[in-house]
PASEBA-1860 file (N, C-alpha, C; in nm, 3 decimals):
! residues 80
1> MNLAVPDD> 6.052/4.099/-11.634/5.929/4.112/-11.559/5.961/4.159/-11.418 ~ 5.884/4.248/-11.371/5.895/4.294/-11.233/5.768/4.253/-11.160 ~ 5.785/4.212/-11.037/5.673/4.172/-10.953/5.668/4.265/-10.834 ~ 5.556/4.329/-10.813/5.542/4.421/-10.700/5.463/4.353/-10.589 ~ 5.520/4.352/-10.471/5.452/4.298/-10.353/5.437/4.414/-10.255 ~ 5.315/4.440/-10.211/5.294/4.552/-10.119/5.381/4.541/-9.993 ~ 5.437/4.653/-9.954/5.527/4.657/-9.839/5.460/4.607/-9.712 ~ 5.330/4.635/-9.694/5.264/4.591/-9.572/5.259/4.439/-9.563
9> ILRRGELS> 5.250/4.371/-9.675/5.251/4.224/-9.675/5.389/4.173/-9.637 ~ 5.492/4.236/-9.693/5.629/4.197/-9.657/5.654/4.219/-9.508 ~ 5.606/4.331/-9.455/5.624/4.359/-9.312/5.551/4.256/-9.226 ~ 5.425/4.228/-9.261/5.348/4.129/-9.182/5.412/3.992/-9.187 ~ 5.466/3.957/-9.302/5.532/3.827/-9.315/5.676/3.827/-9.268 ~ 5.722/3.944/-9.224/5.860/3.961/-9.180/5.956/3.910/-9.287 ~ 5.931/3.955/-9.411/6.010/3.912/-9.527/6.085/4.028/-9.589 ~ 6.203/3.998/-9.637/6.275/4.094/-9.720/6.251/4.054/-9.865
17> AADLRIAL> 6.292/4.137/-9.957/6.282/4.101/-10.099/6.363/3.975/-10.127 ~ 6.480/3.962/-10.063/6.564/3.843/-10.083/6.492/3.718/-10.032 ~ 6.427/3.728/-9.916/6.352/3.615/-9.861/6.243/3.570/-9.959 ~ 6.176/3.667/-10.015/6.067/3.637/-10.109/6.118/3.569/-10.235 ~ 6.232/3.615/-10.286/6.292/3.553/-10.405/6.330/3.409/-10.376 ~ 6.388/3.384/-10.260/6.427/3.247/-10.223/6.304/3.160/-10.208 ~ 6.202/3.211/-10.142/6.079/3.133/-10.122/6.015/3.098/-10.257 ~ 6.014/3.193/-10.348/5.958/3.167/-10.481/6.040/3.062/-10.554
25> AVQLYADN> 6.171/3.075/-10.550/6.258/2.978/-10.618/6.241/2.838/-10.560 ~ 6.235/2.827/-10.428/6.218/2.697/-10.364/6.086/2.635/-10.406 ~ 5.978/2.712/-10.407/5.848/2.658/-10.443/5.843/2.616/-10.590 ~ 5.896/2.698/-10.678/5.897/2.662/-10.820/5.980/2.538/-10.844 ~ 6.092/2.525/-10.774/6.175/2.405/-10.785/6.100/2.284/-10.730 ~ 6.035/2.300/-10.616/5.960/2.190/-10.554/5.849/2.141/-10.645 ~ 5.788/2.233/-10.720/5.680/2.198/-10.812/5.730/2.148/-10.947 ~ 5.863/2.132/-10.960/5.925/2.088/-11.085/5.892/2.182/-11.202
33> RIDHADAC> 5.879/2.309/-11.172/5.851/2.408/-11.276/5.980/2.464/-11.334 ~ 6.087/2.466/-11.251/6.218/2.513/-11.296/6.326/2.419/-11.244 ~ 6.441/2.420/-11.310/6.551/2.335/-11.264/6.635/2.409/-11.159 ~ 6.735/2.339/-11.109/6.819/2.392/-11.002/6.889/2.521/-11.043 ~ 6.947/2.522/-11.162/7.020/2.641/-11.208/6.926/2.761/-11.218 ~ 6.807/2.741/-11.272/6.712/2.852/-11.282/6.662/2.895/-11.144 ~ 6.648/2.800/-11.053/6.608/2.836/-10.917/6.713/2.925/-10.851 ~ 6.840/2.896/-10.876/6.947/2.981/-10.825/6.936/3.121/-10.883
41> RVAGVAPD> 6.906/3.130/-11.012/6.892/3.261/-11.076/6.774/3.339/-11.019 ~ 6.660/3.271/-11.001/6.542/3.338/-10.944/6.574/3.388/-10.803 ~ 6.638/3.303/-10.724/6.668/3.338/-10.586/6.781/3.441/-10.576 ~ 6.866/3.444/-10.678/6.980/3.535/-10.674/7.086/3.489/-10.576 ~ 7.100/3.357/-10.562/7.197/3.302/-10.467/7.281/3.194/-10.536 ~ 7.392/3.161/-10.472/7.480/3.054/-10.519/7.414/2.918/-10.493 ~ 7.453/2.816/-10.569/7.393/2.683/-10.552/7.398/2.629/-10.409 ~ 7.509/2.648/-10.339/7.516/2.594/-10.203/7.415/2.660/-10.110
49> RLNRELLR> 7.389/2.788/-10.128/7.286/2.856/-10.046/7.148/2.802/-10.079 ~ 7.118/2.785/-10.208/6.987/2.731/-10.245/6.972/2.590/-10.191 ~ 7.079/2.510/-10.199/7.072/2.373/-10.147/7.035/2.373/-9.999 ~ 7.093/2.463/-9.922/7.059/2.472/-9.779/6.910/2.504/-9.761 ~ 6.859/2.596/-9.843/6.717/2.633/-9.833/6.628/2.516/-9.874 ~ 6.667/2.443/-9.977/6.588/2.327/-10.020/6.586/2.220/-9.911 ~ 6.701/2.193/-9.852/6.707/2.093/-9.746/6.627/2.138/-9.624 ~ 6.633/2.266/-9.593/6.555/2.319/-9.480/6.406/2.304/-9.504
57> AGLGVQQY> 6.365/2.310/-9.632/6.224/2.293/-9.667/6.185/2.146/-9.681 ~ 6.281/2.056/-9.654/6.253/1.913/-9.661/6.255/1.857/-9.802 ~ 6.322/1.927/-9.892/6.329/1.884/-10.031/6.466/1.826/-10.063 ~ 6.467/1.729/-10.154/6.594/1.675/-10.200/6.654/1.769/-10.304 ~ 6.782/1.750/-10.328/6.853/1.833/-10.424/6.895/1.746/-10.540 ~ 6.854/1.786/-10.661/6.890/1.714/-10.783/6.960/1.810/-10.876 ~ 7.088/1.791/-10.896/7.162/1.873/-10.989/7.213/1.783/-11.100 ~ 7.196/1.826/-11.222/7.241/1.750/-11.337/7.345/1.831/-11.412
65> PAEYPADG> 7.431/1.763/-11.489/7.527/1.839/-11.569/7.453/1.934/-11.663 ~ 7.514/2.049/-11.688/7.451/2.148/-11.773/7.441/2.103/-11.918 ~ 7.535/2.020/-11.962/7.534/1.977/-12.102/7.553/1.826/-12.112 ~ 7.489/1.770/-12.210/7.505/1.629/-12.242/7.568/1.619/-12.380 ~ 7.618/1.501/-12.416/7.670/1.483/-12.552/7.561/1.510/-12.656 ~ 7.599/1.512/-12.782/7.508/1.547/-12.892/7.382/1.461/-12.894 ~ 7.390/1.335/-12.850/7.272/1.248/-12.853/7.174/1.278/-12.739 ~ 7.214/1.366/-12.647/7.125/1.405/-12.538/7.123/1.311/-12.421
73> LPAKRSAG> 7.208/1.208/-12.425/7.211/1.109/-12.317/7.345/1.115/-12.245 ~ 7.343/1.089/-12.114/7.469/1.084/-12.042/7.555/0.969/-12.093 ~ 7.684/0.980/-12.075/7.778/0.874/-12.119/7.749/0.746/-12.043 ~ 7.757/0.634/-12.114/7.736/0.503/-12.052/7.865/0.456/-11.989 ~ 7.852/0.394/-11.876/7.969/0.339/-11.808/7.991/0.196/-11.853 ~ 8.115/0.159/-11.865/8.145/0.019/-11.900/8.137/-0.068/-11.776 ~ 8.104/-0.192/-11.794/8.089/-0.285/-11.683/8.224/-0.334/-11.632 ~ 8.329/-0.311/-11.704/8.452/-0.374/-11.665/8.557/-0.282/-11.631
END
């Protein structure tokens, strides 16, 4: 999918295409519509860069392992 944003809007908002991608990724992540990995893909940035943008927007960062065991649950820790 391609999204076209009129150049005059980008100019008025003093935004680059990269700025717009990051803003979209941050908002979708904030709305719990996408996870951290997908937000990085939308923004086109590395996780540490996205984390800085999330923190700047006043959002917490939640990263989970990409894969869980076959039962879908994280490994349990022993008490001892």
